[in-house]
mmCIF file as gemmi writes it, N, C-alpha and C atoms, coordinates in Angstrom:
data_model
loop_
_atom_site.group_PDB
_atom_site.id
_atom_site.type_symbol
_atom_site.label_atom_id
_atom_site.label_alt_id
_atom_site.label_comp_id
_atom_site.label_asym_id
_atom_site.label_entity_id
_atom_site.label_seq_id
_atom_site.pdbx_PDB_ins_code
_atom_site.Cartn_x
_atom_site.Cartn_y
_atom_site.Cartn_z
_atom_site.occupancy
_atom_site.B_iso_or_equiv
_atom_site.pdbx_formal_charge
_atom_site.auth_seq_id
_atom_site.auth_asym_id
_atom_site.pdbx_PDB_model_num
ATOM 1 N N . MET Axp A 1 ? 180.012 95.856 60.705 1 0 ? 1 A 1
ATOM 2 C CA . MET Axp A 1 ? 178.727 95.706 61.382 1 0 ? 1 A 1
ATOM 3 C C . MET Axp A 1 ? 178.852 94.648 62.463 1 0 ? 1 A 1
ATOM 4 N N . SER Axp A 2 ? 178.335 94.931 63.595 1 0 ? 2 A 1
ATOM 5 C CA . SER Axp A 2 ? 178.363 94.013 64.724 1 0 ? 2 A 1
ATOM 6 C C . SER Axp A 2 ? 177.413 92.849 64.48 1 0 ? 2 A 1
ATOM 7 N N . ASP Axp A 3 ? 177.735 91.682 65.057 1 0 ? 3 A 1
ATOM 8 C CA . ASP Axp A 3 ? 176.851 90.524 64.971 1 0 ? 3 A 1
ATOM 9 C C . ASP Axp A 3 ? 175.575 90.759 65.767 1 0 ? 3 A 1
ATOM 10 N N . GLU Axp A 4 ? 175.579 91.785 66.638 1 0 ? 4 A 1
ATOM 11 C CA . GLU Axp A 4 ? 174.403 92.081 67.453 1 0 ? 4 A 1
ATOM 12 C C . GLU Axp A 4 ? 173.342 92.833 66.662 1 0 ? 4 A 1
ATOM 13 N N . ASN Axp A 5 ? 173.746 93.517 65.579 1 0 ? 5 A 1
ATOM 14 C CA . ASN Axp A 5 ? 172.82 94.279 64.753 1 0 ? 5 A 1
ATOM 15 C C . ASN Axp A 5 ? 172.94 93.812 63.311 1 0 ? 5 A 1
ATOM 16 N N . LEU Axp A 6 ? 171.829 93.866 62.607 1 0 ? 6 A 1
ATOM 17 C CA . LEU Axp A 6 ? 171.791 93.339 61.245 1 0 ? 6 A 1
ATOM 18 C C . LEU Axp A 6 ? 170.94 94.252 60.394 1 0 ? 6 A 1
ATOM 19 N N . ASP Axp A 7 ? 171.386 94.492 59.169 1 0 ? 7 A 1
ATOM 20 C CA . ASP Axp A 7 ? 170.586 95.208 58.19 1 0 ? 7 A 1
ATOM 21 C C . ASP Axp A 7 ? 169.84 94.147 57.39 1 0 ? 7 A 1
ATOM 22 N N . ILE Axp A 8 ? 168.509 94.107 57.515 1 0 ? 8 A 1
ATOM 23 C CA . ILE Axp A 8 ? 167.722 93.098 56.819 1 0 ? 8 A 1
ATOM 24 C C . ILE Axp A 8 ? 167.948 93.257 55.327 1 0 ? 8 A 1
ATOM 25 N N . GLY Axp A 9 ? 168.146 92.164 54.646 1 0 ? 9 A 1
ATOM 26 C CA . GLY Axp A 9 ? 168.475 92.197 53.228 1 0 ? 9 A 1
ATOM 27 C C . GLY Axp A 9 ? 169.974 92.142 53.001 1 0 ? 9 A 1
ATOM 28 N N . SER Axp A 10 ? 170.733 92.01 54.079 1 0 ? 10 A 1
ATOM 29 C CA . SER Axp A 10 ? 172.19 91.902 53.946 1 0 ? 10 A 1
ATOM 30 C C . SER Axp A 10 ? 172.549 90.492 53.481 1 0 ? 10 A 1
ATOM 31 N N . GLN Axp A 11 ? 173.77 90.123 53.651 1 0 ? 11 A 1
ATOM 32 C CA . GLN Axp A 11 ? 174.286 88.858 53.135 1 0 ? 11 A 1
ATOM 33 C C . GLN Axp A 11 ? 173.846 87.628 53.919 1 0 ? 11 A 1
ATOM 34 N N . ARG Axp A 12 ? 173.189 87.767 55.038 1 0 ? 12 A 1
ATOM 35 C CA . ARG Axp A 12 ? 172.773 86.605 55.839 1 0 ? 12 A 1
ATOM 36 C C . ARG Axp A 12 ? 171.588 85.896 55.191 1 0 ? 12 A 1
ATOM 37 N N . GLU Axp A 13 ? 171.669 84.575 55.111 1 0 ? 13 A 1
ATOM 38 C CA . GLU Axp A 13 ? 170.565 83.76 54.609 1 0 ? 13 A 1
ATOM 39 C C . GLU Axp A 13 ? 169.593 83.507 55.744 1 0 ? 13 A 1
ATOM 40 N N . GLY Axp A 14 ? 168.313 83.566 55.461 1 0 ? 14 A 1
ATOM 41 C CA . GLY Axp A 14 ? 167.322 83.306 56.484 1 0 ? 14 A 1
ATOM 42 C C . GLY Axp A 14 ? 165.936 83.651 55.997 1 0 ? 14 A 1
ATOM 43 N N . PHE Axp A 15 ? 165.028 83.856 56.933 1 0 ? 15 A 1
ATOM 44 C CA . PHE Axp A 15 ? 163.655 84.193 56.575 1 0 ? 15 A 1
ATOM 45 C C . PHE Axp A 15 ? 163.052 85.098 57.632 1 0 ? 15 A 1
ATOM 46 N N . ARG Axp A 16 ? 162.045 85.817 57.194 1 0 ? 16 A 1
ATOM 47 C CA . ARG Axp A 16 ? 161.343 86.727 58.097 1 0 ? 16 A 1
ATOM 48 C C . ARG Axp A 16 ? 160.112 86.016 58.639 1 0 ? 16 A 1
ATOM 49 N N . LEU Axp A 17 ? 159.851 86.235 59.923 1 0 ? 17 A 1
ATOM 50 C CA . LEU Axp A 17 ? 158.696 85.648 60.59 1 0 ? 17 A 1
ATOM 51 C C . LEU Axp A 17 ? 158.1 86.746 61.467 1 0 ? 17 A 1
ATOM 52 N N . GLY Axp A 18 ? 157.086 87.441 60.939 1 0 ? 18 A 1
ATOM 53 C CA . GLY Axp A 18 ? 156.507 88.563 61.671 1 0 ? 18 A 1
ATOM 54 C C . GLY Axp A 18 ? 157.522 89.668 61.87 1 0 ? 18 A 1
ATOM 55 N N . ASP Axp A 19 ? 157.746 90.059 63.11 1 0 ? 19 A 1
ATOM 56 C CA . ASP Axp A 19 ? 158.704 91.122 63.44 1 0 ? 19 A 1
ATOM 57 C C . ASP Axp A 19 ? 160.106 90.591 63.723 1 0 ? 19 A 1
ATOM 58 N N . TYR Axp A 20 ? 160.396 89.379 63.255 1 0 ? 20 A 1
ATOM 59 C CA . TYR Axp A 20 ? 161.686 88.743 63.524 1 0 ? 20 A 1
ATOM 60 C C . TYR Axp A 20 ? 162.332 88.287 62.218 1 0 ? 20 A 1
ATOM 61 N N . PHE Axp A 21 ? 163.656 88.275 62.222 1 0 ? 21 A 1
ATOM 62 C CA . PHE Axp A 21 ? 164.423 87.692 61.119 1 0 ? 21 A 1
ATOM 63 C C . PHE Axp A 21 ? 165.205 86.532 61.687 1 0 ? 21 A 1
ATOM 64 N N . ILE Axp A 22 ? 165.025 85.364 61.091 1 0 ? 22 A 1
ATOM 65 C CA . ILE Axp A 22 ? 165.711 84.156 61.529 1 0 ? 22 A 1
ATOM 66 C C . ILE Axp A 22 ? 166.855 83.918 60.534 1 0 ? 22 A 1
ATOM 67 N N . ALA Axp A 23 ? 168.085 84.058 61 1 0 ? 23 A 1
ATOM 68 C CA . ALA Axp A 23 ? 169.267 83.97 60.137 1 0 ? 23 A 1
ATOM 69 C C . ALA Axp A 23 ? 169.979 82.646 60.391 1 0 ? 23 A 1
ATOM 70 N N . PHE Axp A 24 ? 170.251 81.934 59.307 1 0 ? 24 A 1
ATOM 71 C CA . PHE Axp A 24 ? 171.002 80.687 59.415 1 0 ? 24 A 1
ATOM 72 C C . PHE Axp A 24 ? 172.479 81.005 59.617 1 0 ? 24 A 1
ATOM 73 N N . ALA Axp A 25 ? 173.147 80.166 60.387 1 0 ? 25 A 1
ATOM 74 C CA . ALA Axp A 25 ? 174.585 80.325 60.591 1 0 ? 25 A 1
ATOM 75 C C . ALA Axp A 25 ? 175.301 80.141 59.256 1 0 ? 25 A 1
ATOM 76 N N . PRO Axp A 26 ? 176.382 80.865 59.027 1 0 ? 26 A 1
ATOM 77 C CA . PRO Axp A 26 ? 177.143 80.696 57.784 1 0 ? 26 A 1
ATOM 78 C C . PRO Axp A 26 ? 177.717 79.278 57.693 1 0 ? 26 A 1
ATOM 79 N N . GLY Axp A 27 ? 177.81 78.759 56.484 1 0 ? 27 A 1
ATOM 80 C CA . GLY Axp A 27 ? 178.382 77.42 56.277 1 0 ? 27 A 1
ATOM 81 C C . GLY Axp A 27 ? 177.402 76.336 56.659 1 0 ? 27 A 1
ATOM 82 N N . GLU Axp A 28 ? 177.912 75.307 57.279 1 0 ? 28 A 1
ATOM 83 C CA . GLU Axp A 28 ? 177.087 74.166 57.688 1 0 ? 28 A 1
ATOM 84 C C . GLU Axp A 28 ? 176.235 74.546 58.89 1 0 ? 28 A 1
ATOM 85 N N . PHE Axp A 29 ? 174.955 74.739 58.682 1 0 ? 29 A 1
ATOM 86 C CA . PHE Axp A 29 ? 174.088 75.142 59.788 1 0 ? 29 A 1
ATOM 87 C C . PHE Axp A 29 ? 173.208 74.005 60.292 1 0 ? 29 A 1
ATOM 88 N N . ILE Axp A 30 ? 173.271 72.845 59.649 1 0 ? 30 A 1
ATOM 89 C CA . ILE Axp A 30 ? 172.545 71.672 60.129 1 0 ? 30 A 1
ATOM 90 C C . ILE Axp A 30 ? 173.526 70.792 60.882 1 0 ? 30 A 1
ATOM 91 N N . LYS Axp A 31 ? 173.19 70.48 62.125 1 0 ? 31 A 1
ATOM 92 C CA . LYS Axp A 31 ? 174.075 69.705 62.993 1 0 ? 31 A 1
ATOM 93 C C . LYS Axp A 31 ? 173.332 68.504 63.56 1 0 ? 31 A 1
ATOM 94 N N . GLU Axp A 32 ? 174.082 67.582 64.135 1 0 ? 32 A 1
ATOM 95 C CA . GLU Axp A 32 ? 173.516 66.389 64.768 1 0 ? 32 A 1
ATOM 96 C C . GLU Axp A 32 ? 174.103 66.255 66.163 1 0 ? 32 A 1
ATOM 97 N N . ASP Axp A 33 ? 173.226 66.011 67.148 1 0 ? 33 A 1
ATOM 98 C CA . ASP Axp A 33 ? 173.711 65.851 68.512 1 0 ? 33 A 1
ATOM 99 C C . ASP Axp A 33 ? 174.161 64.397 68.73 1 0 ? 33 A 1
ATOM 100 N N . PRO Axp A 34 ? 174.782 64.084 69.866 1 0 ? 34 A 1
ATOM 101 C CA . PRO Axp A 34 ? 175.278 62.723 70.105 1 0 ? 34 A 1
ATOM 102 C C . PRO Axp A 34 ? 174.194 61.638 70.055 1 0 ? 34 A 1
ATOM 103 N N . ASP Axp A 35 ? 172.928 62.026 70.285 1 0 ? 35 A 1
ATOM 104 C CA . ASP Axp A 35 ? 171.826 61.064 70.232 1 0 ? 35 A 1
ATOM 105 C C . ASP Axp A 35 ? 171.272 60.878 68.822 1 0 ? 35 A 1
ATOM 106 N N . GLY Axp A 36 ? 171.85 61.569 67.84 1 0 ? 36 A 1
ATOM 107 C CA . GLY Axp A 36 ? 171.4 61.435 66.466 1 0 ? 36 A 1
ATOM 108 C C . GLY Axp A 36 ? 170.277 62.384 66.075 1 0 ? 36 A 1
ATOM 109 N N . LYS Axp A 37 ? 169.909 63.31 66.963 1 0 ? 37 A 1
ATOM 110 C CA . LYS Axp A 37 ? 168.86 64.281 66.652 1 0 ? 37 A 1
ATOM 111 C C . LYS Axp A 37 ? 169.462 65.442 65.875 1 0 ? 37 A 1
ATOM 112 N N . MET Axp A 38 ? 168.741 65.867 64.839 1 0 ? 38 A 1
ATOM 113 C CA . MET Axp A 38 ? 169.202 66.965 63.994 1 0 ? 38 A 1
ATOM 114 C C . MET Axp A 38 ? 168.676 68.299 64.535 1 0 ? 38 A 1
ATOM 115 N N . TYR Axp A 39 ? 169.476 69.338 64.342 1 0 ? 39 A 1
ATOM 116 C CA . TYR Axp A 39 ? 169.062 70.689 64.709 1 0 ? 39 A 1
ATOM 117 C C . TYR Axp A 39 ? 169.765 71.676 63.802 1 0 ? 39 A 1
ATOM 118 N N . ILE Axp A 40 ? 169.273 72.917 63.788 1 0 ? 40 A 1
ATOM 119 C CA . ILE Axp A 40 ? 169.896 73.94 62.957 1 0 ? 40 A 1
ATOM 120 C C . ILE Axp A 40 ? 170.436 75.056 63.847 1 0 ? 40 A 1
ATOM 121 N N . LEU Axp A 41 ? 171.497 75.676 63.368 1 0 ? 41 A 1
ATOM 122 C CA . LEU Axp A 41 ? 172.098 76.81 64.064 1 0 ? 41 A 1
ATOM 123 C C . LEU Axp A 41 ? 171.516 78.091 63.467 1 0 ? 41 A 1
ATOM 124 N N . ILE Axp A 42 ? 170.876 78.893 64.316 1 0 ? 42 A 1
ATOM 125 C CA . ILE Axp A 42 ? 170.273 80.137 63.86 1 0 ? 42 A 1
ATOM 126 C C . ILE Axp A 42 ? 170.565 81.26 64.843 1 0 ? 42 A 1
ATOM 127 N N . ASP Axp A 43 ? 170.434 82.475 64.334 1 0 ? 43 A 1
ATOM 128 C CA . ASP Axp A 43 ? 170.416 83.68 65.156 1 0 ? 43 A 1
ATOM 129 C C . ASP Axp A 43 ? 169.054 84.308 64.937 1 0 ? 43 A 1
ATOM 130 N N . ILE Axp A 44 ? 168.461 84.836 65.993 1 0 ? 44 A 1
ATOM 131 C CA . ILE Axp A 44 ? 167.14 85.452 65.903 1 0 ? 44 A 1
ATOM 132 C C . ILE Axp A 44 ? 167.289 86.937 66.175 1 0 ? 44 A 1
ATOM 133 N N . TYR Axp A 45 ? 166.748 87.744 65.253 1 0 ? 45 A 1
ATOM 134 C CA . TYR Axp A 45 ? 166.836 89.192 65.347 1 0 ? 45 A 1
ATOM 135 C C . TYR Axp A 45 ? 165.437 89.794 65.425 1 0 ? 45 A 1
ATOM 136 N N . LYS Axp A 46 ? 165.262 90.789 66.273 1 0 ? 46 A 1
ATOM 137 C CA . LYS Axp A 46 ? 164.023 91.559 66.361 1 0 ? 46 A 1
ATOM 138 C C . LYS Axp A 46 ? 164.157 92.741 65.405 1 0 ? 46 A 1
ATOM 139 N N . ILE Axp A 47 ? 163.191 92.884 64.485 1 0 ? 47 A 1
ATOM 140 C CA . ILE Axp A 47 ? 163.244 93.928 63.464 1 0 ? 47 A 1
ATOM 141 C C . ILE Axp A 47 ? 162.566 95.189 63.981 1 0 ? 47 A 1
ATOM 142 N N . ASP Axp A 48 ? 163.233 96.334 63.74 1 0 ? 48 A 1
ATOM 143 C CA . ASP Axp A 48 ? 162.597 97.611 64.068 1 0 ? 48 A 1
ATOM 144 C C . ASP Axp A 48 ? 162.015 98.21 62.784 1 0 ? 48 A 1
ATOM 145 N N . GLY Axp A 49 ? 161.505 99.407 62.853 1 0 ? 49 A 1
ATOM 146 C CA . GLY Axp A 49 ? 160.828 100.028 61.722 1 0 ? 49 A 1
ATOM 147 C C . GLY Axp A 49 ? 161.724 100.43 60.568 1 0 ? 49 A 1
ATOM 148 N N . ASP Axp A 50 ? 163.033 100.467 60.754 1 0 ? 50 A 1
ATOM 149 C CA . ASP Axp A 50 ? 163.946 100.917 59.702 1 0 ? 50 A 1
ATOM 150 C C . ASP Axp A 50 ? 164.643 99.758 58.995 1 0 ? 50 A 1
ATOM 151 N N . ASN Axp A 51 ? 164.056 98.553 59.071 1 0 ? 51 A 1
ATOM 152 C CA . ASN Axp A 51 ? 164.67 97.352 58.508 1 0 ? 51 A 1
ATOM 153 C C . ASN Axp A 51 ? 166.03 97.058 59.129 1 0 ? 51 A 1
ATOM 154 N N . LYS Axp A 52 ? 166.225 97.519 60.328 1 0 ? 52 A 1
ATOM 155 C CA . LYS Axp A 52 ? 167.395 97.158 61.131 1 0 ? 52 A 1
ATOM 156 C C . LYS Axp A 52 ? 166.92 96.153 62.159 1 0 ? 52 A 1
ATOM 157 N N . ALA Axp A 53 ? 167.814 95.311 62.614 1 0 ? 53 A 1
ATOM 158 C CA . ALA Axp A 53 ? 167.42 94.273 63.559 1 0 ? 53 A 1
ATOM 159 C C . ALA Axp A 53 ? 168.485 94.104 64.631 1 0 ? 53 A 1
ATOM 160 N N . THR Axp A 54 ? 168.028 93.735 65.814 1 0 ? 54 A 1
ATOM 161 C CA . THR Axp A 54 ? 168.902 93.503 66.958 1 0 ? 54 A 1
ATOM 162 C C . THR Axp A 54 ? 168.814 92.043 67.361 1 0 ? 54 A 1
ATOM 163 N N . LYS Axp A 55 ? 169.964 91.416 67.534 1 0 ? 55 A 1
ATOM 164 C CA . LYS Axp A 55 ? 170.022 90.002 67.893 1 0 ? 55 A 1
ATOM 165 C C . LYS Axp A 55 ? 169.48 89.78 69.302 1 0 ? 55 A 1
ATOM 166 N N . LEU Axp A 56 ? 168.634 88.757 69.429 1 0 ? 56 A 1
ATOM 167 C CA . LEU Axp A 56 ? 168.097 88.389 70.729 1 0 ? 56 A 1
ATOM 168 C C . LEU Axp A 56 ? 169.016 87.398 71.422 1 0 ? 56 A 1
ATOM 169 N N . LYS Axp A 57 ? 169.07 87.502 72.721 1 0 ? 57 A 1
ATOM 170 C CA . LYS Axp A 57 ? 169.784 86.497 73.521 1 0 ? 57 A 1
ATOM 171 C C . LYS Axp A 57 ? 168.833 85.328 73.754 1 0 ? 57 A 1
ATOM 172 N N . ASP Axp A 58 ? 169.381 84.166 74.081 1 0 ? 58 A 1
ATOM 173 C CA . ASP Axp A 58 ? 168.558 82.968 74.28 1 0 ? 58 A 1
ATOM 174 C C . ASP Axp A 58 ? 167.423 83.187 75.272 1 0 ? 58 A 1
ATOM 175 N N . ASN Axp A 59 ? 167.684 83.941 76.343 1 0 ? 59 A 1
ATOM 176 C CA . ASN Axp A 59 ? 166.654 84.145 77.369 1 0 ? 59 A 1
ATOM 177 C C . ASN Axp A 59 ? 165.6 85.174 76.953 1 0 ? 59 A 1
ATOM 178 N N . GLU Axp A 60 ? 165.761 85.785 75.777 1 0 ? 60 A 1
ATOM 179 C CA . GLU Axp A 60 ? 164.813 86.778 75.28 1 0 ? 60 A 1
ATOM 180 C C . GLU Axp A 60 ? 163.836 86.208 74.253 1 0 ? 60 A 1
ATOM 181 N N . ILE Axp A 61 ? 163.959 84.928 73.944 1 0 ? 61 A 1
ATOM 182 C CA . ILE Axp A 61 ? 163.135 84.313 72.898 1 0 ? 61 A 1
ATOM 183 C C . ILE Axp A 61 ? 161.865 83.748 73.523 1 0 ? 61 A 1
ATOM 184 N N . PRO Axp A 62 ? 160.703 84.305 73.148 1 0 ? 62 A 1
ATOM 185 C CA . PRO Axp A 62 ? 159.453 83.782 73.697 1 0 ? 62 A 1
ATOM 186 C C . PRO Axp A 62 ? 159.18 82.365 73.191 1 0 ? 62 A 1
ATOM 187 N N . PRO Axp A 63 ? 158.607 81.508 74.033 1 0 ? 63 A 1
ATOM 188 C CA . PRO Axp A 63 ? 158.332 80.12 73.625 1 0 ? 63 A 1
ATOM 189 C C . PRO Axp A 63 ? 157.468 80.028 72.372 1 0 ? 63 A 1
ATOM 190 N N . GLU Axp A 64 ? 156.502 80.942 72.216 1 0 ? 64 A 1
ATOM 191 C CA . GLU Axp A 64 ? 155.65 80.883 71.027 1 0 ? 64 A 1
ATOM 192 C C . GLU Axp A 64 ? 156.429 81.218 69.753 1 0 ? 64 A 1
ATOM 193 N N . LEU Axp A 65 ? 157.452 82.068 69.852 1 0 ? 65 A 1
ATOM 194 C CA . LEU Axp A 65 ? 158.304 82.344 68.694 1 0 ? 65 A 1
ATOM 195 C C . LEU Axp A 65 ? 159.124 81.11 68.349 1 0 ? 65 A 1
ATOM 196 N N . GLU Axp A 66 ? 159.668 80.464 69.355 1 0 ? 66 A 1
ATOM 197 C CA . GLU Axp A 66 ? 160.438 79.242 69.131 1 0 ? 66 A 1
ATOM 198 C C . GLU Axp A 66 ? 159.575 78.189 68.423 1 0 ? 66 A 1
ATOM 199 N N . GLN Axp A 67 ? 158.337 78.049 68.851 1 0 ? 67 A 1
ATOM 200 C CA . GLN Axp A 67 ? 157.426 77.097 68.224 1 0 ? 67 A 1
ATOM 201 C C . GLN Axp A 67 ? 157.139 77.494 66.773 1 0 ? 67 A 1
ATOM 202 N N . SER Axp A 68 ? 156.913 78.777 66.521 1 0 ? 68 A 1
ATOM 203 C CA . SER Axp A 68 ? 156.653 79.247 65.156 1 0 ? 68 A 1
ATOM 204 C C . SER Axp A 68 ? 157.854 79.003 64.246 1 0 ? 68 A 1
ATOM 205 N N . ILE Axp A 69 ? 159.047 79.201 64.772 1 0 ? 69 A 1
ATOM 206 C CA . ILE Axp A 69 ? 160.263 78.95 63.987 1 0 ? 69 A 1
ATOM 207 C C . ILE Axp A 69 ? 160.355 77.463 63.642 1 0 ? 69 A 1
ATOM 208 N N . ASN Axp A 70 ? 160.122 76.602 64.626 1 0 ? 70 A 1
ATOM 209 C CA . ASN Axp A 70 ? 160.16 75.155 64.372 1 0 ? 70 A 1
ATOM 210 C C . ASN Axp A 70 ? 159.151 74.755 63.301 1 0 ? 70 A 1
ATOM 211 N N . GLU Axp A 71 ? 157.938 75.3 63.38 1 0 ? 71 A 1
ATOM 212 C CA . GLU Axp A 71 ? 156.906 74.983 62.391 1 0 ? 71 A 1
ATOM 213 C C . GLU Axp A 71 ? 157.316 75.445 60.997 1 0 ? 71 A 1
ATOM 214 N N . GLN Axp A 72 ? 157.871 76.662 60.898 1 0 ? 72 A 1
ATOM 215 C CA . GLN Axp A 72 ? 158.279 77.188 59.595 1 0 ? 72 A 1
ATOM 216 C C . GLN Axp A 72 ? 159.418 76.371 59.001 1 0 ? 72 A 1
ATOM 217 N N . VAL Axp A 73 ? 160.4 76.032 59.807 1 0 ? 73 A 1
ATOM 218 C CA . VAL Axp A 73 ? 161.521 75.216 59.309 1 0 ? 73 A 1
ATOM 219 C C . VAL Axp A 73 ? 161.017 73.851 58.848 1 0 ? 73 A 1
ATOM 220 N N . ASN Axp A 74 ? 160.108 73.246 59.608 1 0 ? 74 A 1
ATOM 221 C CA . ASN Axp A 74 ? 159.549 71.956 59.201 1 0 ? 74 A 1
ATOM 222 C C . ASN Axp A 74 ? 158.801 72.075 57.878 1 0 ? 74 A 1
ATOM 223 N N . GLN Axp A 75 ? 158.065 73.179 57.659 1 0 ? 75 A 1
ATOM 224 C CA . GLN Axp A 75 ? 157.383 73.387 56.383 1 0 ? 75 A 1
ATOM 225 C C . GLN Axp A 75 ? 158.384 73.477 55.243 1 0 ? 75 A 1
ATOM 226 N N . TYR Axp A 76 ? 159.48 74.209 55.455 1 0 ? 76 A 1
ATOM 227 C CA . TYR Axp A 76 ? 160.523 74.312 54.431 1 0 ? 76 A 1
ATOM 228 C C . TYR Axp A 76 ? 161.126 72.939 54.118 1 0 ? 76 A 1
ATOM 229 N N . LEU Axp A 77 ? 161.391 72.155 55.152 1 0 ? 77 A 1
ATOM 230 C CA . LEU Axp A 77 ? 161.968 70.828 54.946 1 0 ? 77 A 1
ATOM 231 C C . LEU Axp A 77 ? 161.015 69.907 54.193 1 0 ? 77 A 1
ATOM 232 N N . LEU Axp A 78 ? 159.743 69.913 54.569 1 0 ? 78 A 1
ATOM 233 C CA . LEU Axp A 78 ? 158.764 69.081 53.872 1 0 ? 78 A 1
ATOM 234 C C . LEU Axp A 78 ? 158.616 69.497 52.414 1 0 ? 78 A 1
ATOM 235 N N . ALA Axp A 79 ? 158.608 70.79 52.147 1 0 ? 79 A 1
ATOM 236 C CA . ALA Axp A 79 ? 158.518 71.276 50.772 1 0 ? 79 A 1
ATOM 237 C C . ALA Axp A 79 ? 159.731 70.817 49.962 1 0 ? 79 A 1
ATOM 238 N N . ALA Axp A 80 ? 160.912 70.88 50.565 1 0 ? 80 A 1
ATOM 239 C CA . ALA Axp A 80 ? 162.128 70.44 49.861 1 0 ? 80 A 1
ATOM 240 C C . ALA Axp A 80 ? 162.099 68.939 49.6 1 0 ? 80 A 1
ATOM 241 N N . ILE Axp A 81 ? 161.622 68.174 50.558 1 0 ? 81 A 1
ATOM 242 C CA . ILE Axp A 81 ? 161.528 66.717 50.39 1 0 ? 81 A 1
ATOM 243 C C . ILE Axp A 81 ? 160.541 66.385 49.276 1 0 ? 81 A 1
ATOM 244 N N . ASN Axp A 82 ? 159.376 67.048 49.282 1 0 ? 82 A 1
ATOM 245 C CA . ASN Axp A 82 ? 158.369 66.789 48.256 1 0 ? 82 A 1
ATOM 246 C C . ASN Axp A 82 ? 158.86 67.196 46.879 1 0 ? 82 A 1
ATOM 247 N N . LYS Axp A 83 ? 159.571 68.307 46.781 1 0 ? 83 A 1
ATOM 248 C CA . LYS Axp A 83 ? 160.134 68.749 45.509 1 0 ? 83 A 1
ATOM 249 C C . LYS Axp A 83 ? 161.155 67.736 45.006 1 0 ? 83 A 1
ATOM 250 N N . ASN Axp A 84 ? 161.975 67.233 45.91 1 0 ? 84 A 1
ATOM 251 C CA . ASN Axp A 84 ? 162.987 66.24 45.544 1 0 ? 84 A 1
ATOM 252 C C . ASN Axp A 84 ? 162.323 64.954 45.036 1 0 ? 84 A 1
ATOM 253 N N . LYS Axp A 85 ? 161.233 64.546 45.677 1 0 ? 85 A 1
ATOM 254 C CA . LYS Axp A 85 ? 160.514 63.343 45.238 1 0 ? 85 A 1
ATOM 255 C C . LYS Axp A 85 ? 159.946 63.517 43.836 1 0 ? 85 A 1
ATOM 256 N N . LEU Axp A 86 ? 159.403 64.71 43.554 1 0 ? 86 A 1
ATOM 257 C CA . LEU Axp A 86 ? 158.817 64.988 42.23 1 0 ? 86 A 1
ATOM 258 C C . LEU Axp A 86 ? 159.895 65.019 41.144 1 0 ? 86 A 1
ATOM 259 N N . GLU Axp A 87 ? 161.067 65.528 41.486 1 0 ? 87 A 1
ATOM 260 C CA . GLU Axp A 87 ? 162.154 65.637 40.508 1 0 ? 87 A 1
ATOM 261 C C . GLU Axp A 87 ? 162.92 64.329 40.364 1 0 ? 87 A 1
ATOM 262 N N . GLY Axp A 88 ? 162.83 63.481 41.385 1 0 ? 88 A 1
ATOM 263 C CA . GLY Axp A 88 ? 163.63 62.259 41.399 1 0 ? 88 A 1
ATOM 264 C C . GLY Axp A 88 ? 162.909 61.147 40.798 1 0 ? 88 A 1
């Protein structure tokens, strides 16, 4: 299978956001830039009606989708932090 197309539910870790699948890069997907800012490596796929998805290029990502992805990732991080506090 090409990296350009994805069968949703395959081996890629990620989450669905509306008509998109946000897939985390395999292995270490959390990185730090030289200024100390953290970011994640993801691929964004547009889902069609057959649970197949096509990878978007950077210039194809609408700003509102980028914002929604950031909000969802932040929610996941906050939930993980809160869970860790309760267990710790």
